N, C-alpha and C positions, 0 to 999 in steps of 0.2 A: 846960277847962271854959273858965277866964276867954279862952285867945287864940283861941277860937272866938266866944264874945259879941263878943272887939276887933274879928277880922277881920268875920263879918255887919258892924258900926255903920260901918265904913270902908269898904265894903261899900256901904251903903246910902246915907252920903252924898255918895259917888263922882256914884251915878246919880242926886242930887236936885242938883248945883252942874253936873250934866254936862247934863240938862234946863232947866235956868233959862240957859243959857248960847242967843246965833243961832247956827242952825242953819247948818253952816257948810255952802257951797255946791261942790257937787260940781264936777268936773273932768270933761267926755264928752271923751275922747282916739277919733276919725272911726274908723280901724284898729281900735282893739277893738268898737266896734262891727259895723265890715264881718265880723268877722271871727265876734261875735256870734249872726250875722243867718246869718252861712254855716252855723254849725256847728249850729245850729236846724236853717235848711232840707234837710244831710243828714241829725240823727235824723228830721226827720218822713219824707225818703224810706227813710229805713233803715228804721220802724218800721213803714212803709204794703207794705212789701218783703217785713219778715217776715210780715206780716198775712195774709199770699195765701197761699191753700193750696196746696201743692203740689199737681202735675197728676199722678196715676198712672191709669197705662193702664186701661182700659174690659176688663174677661174679654172673650175673643174668642164672638160669637151664634154657635148653632148656627144652619147655614141649613138651612131646609126643604125636603129633599127631596121631588118627589112619588112617592109607591110608591102602584104601580096596583091595586085590589082585586082581587083572586084572578076570577076566569068558570070558570062550567063550561062555555062554549061551544068545543067545541074548533075550531083551527083546520085551515080549508079544505087538504088537499093539493093540490099539482097535480095536474093530470089529464095521462094521457099519452095520444096518441093513439099505439093501434094498430096497427100495420099489418100484414098478413100477406102474405110473399109464396110465391104459390102455388110447390109443389111439381112438378116437372117428373113426370108418373106414370112410373115404372118400368116399364119391358117383362113382365110375365109371363113365367117363364125356359116354355122347352116343357119339359115333365112328357116322363122316360127313357120309353119305347113298352118297353123295356124290365124294366122294372121291376114292369110289370101282362102281361107278353106273356105264354102260353102255348106252347111251344115247341113251332113246328111237328114233323107224325109222322115227317117225310123234309126236314128243316133240308140247304139248299146249302150243300156243303165239302166237304173231303177225308175218308172217312172215317176211321170206328177202333171197336174195340172198349170198352164198361166194362164190368167187373165190378162188382158191389156186394157188398162181403159185412156181414151182419149173426155179430158173434159174441156177441153178450148171449144171455143166458136169455128175452127178452121180447119182443114184437113190438116192432117201432119204424116210422114215419112218417120218411122220407126227402125231403129237397126239394132237387133237384140243378136248379143255376142254370148257364146257361152266358152266360161275360158274352160281348160283341157280336168276333163275328169282323171283322178286317178287311176283308176280302178281300169275302164273302159280306152281310157286315150282320145276321147269323142272330143271336139272342139271346132269351131269355127260361128258364123255367121248368118241370121236370117233378118228378112223384112217386111215388114207389113207396110201398107198406107191406107189410114185409119179417118174417114171422114168427123165433121162437127160433133161431139157428143155420139160416138161410135166407142165399142169396145169387139176387139175378139178372144177367143178361149181356144187357147192351143193345147190340145190330146196327145202327141206326139213327142213332149219333151224329155229330157230327164236330168234327174234329180244332179243339182253341178249351183254354183256358181254363174250364174250373170251380169250382167251393164246394159244399157240400156241407151239410147240416144234416140230422139225424136227434137223437131227440127221442121223448118216450110219457110214457106216465103211471103205470107199474107201479110202485109204493111199493116192490117190494123189488128191482128192478134200474130203479133210474129213469136215461134215457136224458137226455145234453142237449150233444150231444156237433159238435163243425163241423169242414171240414177244407178244403184242394182243393188242387189242381195245375193245373200246364197239361202237356195232350197235341199230341205234334208228328210222330208216326208210324201208322197200323194197326190195329199190335201191340194186342196184350190192356192194358190198367189198369184197376189196382186199388182198389179205396176203399173200407179196412178200417174197420167201425164197433165203437168199442166204448164204455163208460159215459158219458168226456166227454172225446174225441176221435175223429176221423176221418184215417187213416194214409194215409197217397196213396204208391203204386209204382207204378213202369214195369215193362213184361214184362222 
């Protein structure tokens, strides 16, 4: 404790002595002044630079796009000019005269004999058709009605190709038959009718 008091006393005396003495004239070095000024200026620049806020990029802004409002008006469709090309008139085909012709009572051509035989136990209707003959141009239909197991011999027909159809409406002996053949001589030729076919045979 004594030492501390001694030390404090000594320091107080030193302060009084130095205060009473003449102030010392400071010596100024020009280089030190220049260095001090330079340091102060650099410090000021550094502090100013540090005070500037850092530039942060701005967030991108959305560019507004024009959105068209929906409309109920339908778009106009292009109209096509319709052009019509007239179609040339097709001449009507002439109707085959043999399709509706009744065979003449005495057709022209070389004569022959035809025998039509009904083998069925019922009456039948027979339609006989002569295809057009090359030499004479004869053609057409004839019809005959034959009783059960009946026949007809025709002597006024000519040589050529014939088609025959036989039919009836008898429920027990229903006939729906067809057949044909070509005749090339004057002898007797036979067409034999059954329920479902017509058999052709020569002399």
